[in-house]
C-alpha positions as CSV (number, residue, x, y, z in Angstrom):
1,X,-20.0,165.2,-245.7
2,X,-22.6,167.7,-246.7
3,X,-20.7,171.1,-246.5
4,X,-20.5,173.0,-249.7
5,X,-18.7,176.2,-250.6
6,X,-20.1,179.1,-252.5
7,X,-17.1,180.1,-254.6
8,X,-18.3,183.8,-254.6
9,X,-17.6,184.3,-250.9
10,X,-15.0,183.3,-248.3
11,X,-15.9,180.2,-246.4
12,X,-17.0,180.5,-242.8
13,X,-14.8,179.2,-239.9
14,X,-17.3,176.4,-239.4
15,X,-17.2,175.3,-243.0
16,X,-13.4,175.3,-242.9
17,X,-13.5,173.2,-239.7
18,X,-15.7,170.6,-241.3
19,X,-13.2,170.4,-244.2
20,X,-10.1,170.4,-242.0
21,X,-11.4,167.4,-240.2
22,X,-11.5,165.6,-243.5
23,X,-7.9,166.5,-244.6
24,X,-6.3,163.6,-242.7
25,X,-8.8,161.2,-244.4
26,X,-8.0,162.7,-247.8
27,X,-4.3,162.3,-247.3
28,X,-4.8,158.7,-246.2
29,X,-7.1,158.0,-249.2
30,X,-10.0,157.1,-246.8
31,X,-12.7,159.3,-248.3
32,X,-15.3,158.1,-250.9
33,X,-15.2,159.8,-254.3
34,X,-18.0,162.4,-253.4
35,X,-16.3,163.6,-250.2
36,X,-12.9,163.6,-251.8
37,X,-14.2,165.9,-254.6
38,X,-15.8,168.2,-252.1
39,X,-12.7,168.5,-250.0
40,X,-10.5,169.1,-253.2
41,X,-12.9,171.7,-254.4
42,X,-12.7,173.5,-251.0
43,X,-8.9,173.3,-251.0
44,X,-8.8,174.8,-254.5
45,X,-10.7,177.8,-253.3
46,X,-9.5,178.3,-249.7
47,X,-5.7,179.2,-249.3
48,X,-5.7,178.8,-245.4
49,X,-7.1,175.3,-245.6
50,X,-4.7,174.5,-248.5
51,X,-1.8,175.6,-246.4
52,X,-3.0,173.4,-243.5
53,X,-3.4,170.5,-245.9
54,X,0.1,171.0,-247.2
55,X,1.5,171.2,-243.7
56,X,-0.3,168.0,-242.7
57,X,0.9,166.2,-245.8
58,X,4.5,167.3,-245.1
59,X,4.3,166.3,-241.4
60,X,2.9,162.9,-242.3
61,X,5.7,162.4,-244.8
62,X,8.4,163.4,-242.4
63,X,7.1,161.1,-239.7
64,X,6.7,158.2,-242.1
65,X,10.3,158.7,-243.2
66,X,11.7,159.2,-239.7
67,X,9.9,156.0,-238.5
68,X,11.6,153.9,-241.0
69,X,15.1,154.8,-239.9
70,X,16.8,152.8,-237.2
71,X,19.2,154.1,-234.6
72,X,22.9,153.4,-235.1
73,X,24.1,150.2,-233.2
74,X,26.4,152.3,-230.9
75,X,23.5,154.5,-229.8
76,X,21.3,151.5,-229.2
77,X,24.0,149.9,-227.0
78,X,24.5,153.1,-225.0
79,X,20.7,153.4,-224.4
80,X,20.4,149.7,-223.4
81,X,23.4,150.1,-221.0
82,X,21.8,153.2,-219.5
83,X,18.5,151.4,-219.0
84,X,20.3,148.5,-217.2
85,X,22.1,151.0,-215.0
86,X,18.8,152.6,-214.0
87,X,17.2,149.2,-213.3
88,X,20.1,148.2,-211.1
89,X,19.8,151.4,-209.1
90,X,16.0,151.0,-208.7
91,X,16.4,147.4,-207.5
92,X,19.1,148.5,-205.0
93,X,16.9,151.0,-203.3
């Protein structure tokens, strides 16, 4: 990543686009130290990108937490029963 940000001016939309692509990699700790430092410096100086970063981090956290929960046994039984009913109707047609 070679984009830099002049702290004396607002970043352009294309500069922000370059950094926004890197946000997911930053959240997942998949950037090398140099790119990580560049993205963090940009986030420190660009509120719109920082807000998008915070949103991405929050969504990722919620999804991770939601994926670790399992459905109650009663719900699972009802869903499986409904699937069997639909399969029976399909084979009867």
